[in-house]
C-alpha positions in Angstrom: 20.9 0.8 18.2 21.9 3.7 20.4 20.1 7.1 20.1 23.0 8.9 18.5 24.5 6.1 16.3 26.3 7.7 13.3 25.8 11.2 14.7 28.6 13.7 15.0 28.5 15.9 18.1 30.6 18.8 19.2 30.8 19.7 22.9 32.6 22.9 23.8 34.1 23.0 27.3 33.7 19.3 27.1 36.5 18.0 29.3 35.2 18.8 32.8 32.0 19.2 34.8 28.8 19.3 32.8 30.7 19.2 29.5 32.5 16.0 30.5 29.3 14.3 31.6 27.7 15.4 28.3 30.6 14.1 26.2 30.5 10.8 28.0 26.7 10.3 27.5 26.7 11.1 23.8 29.8 8.9 23.2 28.2 6.0 25.2 25.0 6.5 23.1 27.0 5.9 19.8 27.9 9.4 18.7 31.3 10.5 17.4 32.1 13.2 20.0 34.4 16.1 19.3 35.5 17.6 22.6 36.8 21.2 22.6 38.5 22.6 25.7 41.4 24.8 26.7 42.6 22.1 29.2 44.7 19.9 26.8 45.7 17.4 29.5 42.1 16.8 30.6 40.8 16.6 27.0 43.4 14.1 25.9 42.8 12.0 29.0 39.1 12.0 28.3 39.3 10.8 24.7 41.9 8.2 25.7 39.4 6.8 28.3 36.6 6.8 25.6 38.9 4.9 23.2 39.5 2.2 25.8 35.8 1.7 26.0 35.4 1.5 22.2 33.7 4.9 22.0 34.5 7.3 19.1 35.9 10.7 20.0 38.5 13.4 19.3 40.0 16.3 21.2 41.0 19.7 20.0 42.2 22.7 22.0 40.0 25.5 20.8 39.5 29.0 22.2 35.8 29.8 21.5 36.5 33.5 21.8 38.6 33.4 18.6 36.5 33.4 15.4 39.5 32.1 13.5 40.3 29.3 16.0 36.7 28.2 15.9 36.7 28.2 12.1 39.7 25.9 12.0 38.2 23.6 14.6 34.9 23.3 12.6 36.8 22.6 9.4 38.8 19.9 11.2 35.6 18.2 12.3 34.2 18.2 8.8 37.4 16.8 7.4 37.6 14.1 10.1 34.0 13.1 10.4 32.3 14.5 7.2 29.5 16.3 9.0 28.3 17.9 12.2 24.8 17.0 13.5 24.8 18.4 17.1 26.5 21.5 18.6 26.4 21.9 22.3 27.6 25.3 23.3 28.7 24.4 26.9 31.9 26.4 27.4 31.5 29.1 30.0 33.2 31.0 32.8 32.3 33.1 35.8 34.2 36.1 37.2 31.9 37.4 39.9 31.9 41.0 41.2 29.2 43.4 42.2 28.4 46.2 39.8 30.3 48.9 41.6 33.4 46.7 41.8 33.3 45.2 38.3 36.1 46.5 36.0 35.6 46.6 32.2 38.1 43.7 31.7 36.2 41.4 34.0 32.9 42.3 32.2 34.4 41.8 28.8 36.1 38.4 29.5 32.8 36.8 30.5 31.0 38.3 27.6 33.7 37.1 25.2 33.5 33.4 26.4 29.9 33.0 27.3 28.2 35.1 24.6 30.5 35.8 21.8 31.9 32.2 22.0 28.3 30.9 21.4 27.9 33.2 18.4 31.3 32.2 16.9 30.6 28.4 17.2 27.0 28.5 16.1 27.4 30.8 13.1 30.2 28.6 11.7 28.5 25.3 12.4 25.2 26.3 10.8 26.5 26.3 7.2 27.7 22.7 7.5 24.4 21.7 9.2 22.4 23.2 6.3 24.6 21.3 3.8 24.0 18.1 5.8 20.3 18.5 5.8 19.8 19.8 9.4 21.0 19.6 12.9 20.6 20.6 16.5 22.1 23.5 18.5 21.9 23.4 22.3 23.0 26.4 24.4 24.0 26.5 28.0 22.0 29.2 29.9 21.4 29.2 33.6 18.5 29.8 36.0 20.3 33.1 36.9 19.6 34.2 33.4 15.9 34.0 34.2 15.9 35.7 37.6 19.2 37.4 38.1 21.8 36.9 40.9 23.8 39.1 43.2 27.3 39.8 42.1 26.9 38.3 38.7 26.1 41.2 36.3 28.4 39.9 33.6 27.4 36.2 33.9 23.7 36.9 34.1 23.8 39.2 31.1 25.4 36.4 29.0 23.0 33.7 30.2 20.0 35.9 29.5 21.5 36.8 26.1 21.9 33.1 25.3 18.2 32.7 25.8 17.5 35.6 23.4 19.8 34.1 20.8 18.2 30.7 21.2 14.7 32.1 20.5 16.0 34.2 17.5 17.9 31.3 15.9 15.0 28.9 16.3 12.9 31.3 14.2 15.7 31.8 11.6 16.8 28.2 11.3 13.6 26.2 11.7 12.9 26.0 8.0 16.4 24.7 7.4 15.6 21.7 9.7 17.8 23.0 12.5 16.4 23.1 16.0 17.8 25.4 18.7 17.1 25.1 22.4 18.7 26.1 25.7 19.2 24.4 29.0 19.2 26.4 32.2 20.9 24.5 35.0 20.3 25.2 38.6 22.8 24.4 41.4 25.0 21.6 40.0 27.6 19.7 41.9 30.6 20.1 39.6 34.2 19.8 40.6 34.3 23.6 41.0 31.3 23.6 43.4 32.7 20.7 45.4 35.6 23.0 46.4 33.3 25.6 47.9 32.7 26.0 51.7 30.2 23.6 53.1 28.0 26.4 54.3 27.7 27.7 50.7 26.7 24.3 49.4 24.2 23.9 52.2 22.7 27.2 51.2 22.3 26.0 47.6 20.6 22.9 48.7 18.2 24.8 51.0 17.0 26.9 48.0 16.3 23.8 45.9 12.8 22.3 46.5 13.9 18.7 45.7 16.4 18.9 48.5 19.6 18.2 46.7 22.2 19.6 44.3 21.9 18.6 40.7 24.5 16.3 39.1 26.3 17.0 35.8 24.5 13.9 34.5 21.1 15.6 35.1 22.1 18.3 32.6 23.7 15.8 30.2 20.4 13.9 30.1 18.5 17.1 29.2 20.9 17.8 26.4 20.5 14.2 25.1 16.7 14.5 25.2 16.7 17.8 23.3 19.1 16.4 20.7 17.1 13.2 20.2 14.3 12.5 17.7 11.9 12.4 20.7 12.3 16.2 20.8 11.8 16.8 17.1 9.0 19.3 17.6 10.8 21.3 20.3 12.7 24.4 19.3 13.2 27.9 20.8 12.6 26.7 24.3 14.7 27.0 27.5 14.5 23.9 29.7 15.1 24.6 33.3 16.9 21.7 35.0 17.0 23.1 38.6 15.2 20.9 41.0 12.4 23.5 41.3 14.4 26.6 42.0 12.3 28.8 39.8 9.0 27.0 40.2 
């Protein structure tokens, strides 16, 4: 049997990058994976590919910044799959500017997606997890949420905030059999990063003690471990998956 046989998993921002690798891993391991993303074309293509492999999945275009849209999406999962066991709050954006150049709209957009979106999804998922006897919530933070980064005031604020919410929710939800953890990726070679200038990528590698960029699969594997029974006594932690960047 696969690790997540009969489990129902939701991956936000699940159609590309780390989210795509995560969706694929959980589907391959037997879960019914619900993929949320704003890219309808990519989402539909992904679940079509999963179907061709005999994996169970569904796609829905959901804006995590909308409390109402998230609510409709959660209700659709319960109607289609009957339960929700694992929520992976992976959706996120960057809009980088230095403090003196950052306008309120740029600040707010990143806060809305990366922080409020996590709140919207988690609050509405928890009630169903309690009814189902428990669950797992995994939040995407970042190593920059631990040490800061030039030109990323808004992004860093959200990723540090996610760590704080993770610790708080672990305390609040532990007795309801719901574990809450965060993963803090380092420099990961996603499709977006691949388009960066080679000198930027070389700089990222030079800052990573293991001497390479991370792969989306490295983060997906961390999510899978934290969602599995092997991690049943782990909650409230932030797991850095960064090749030693913050060692």
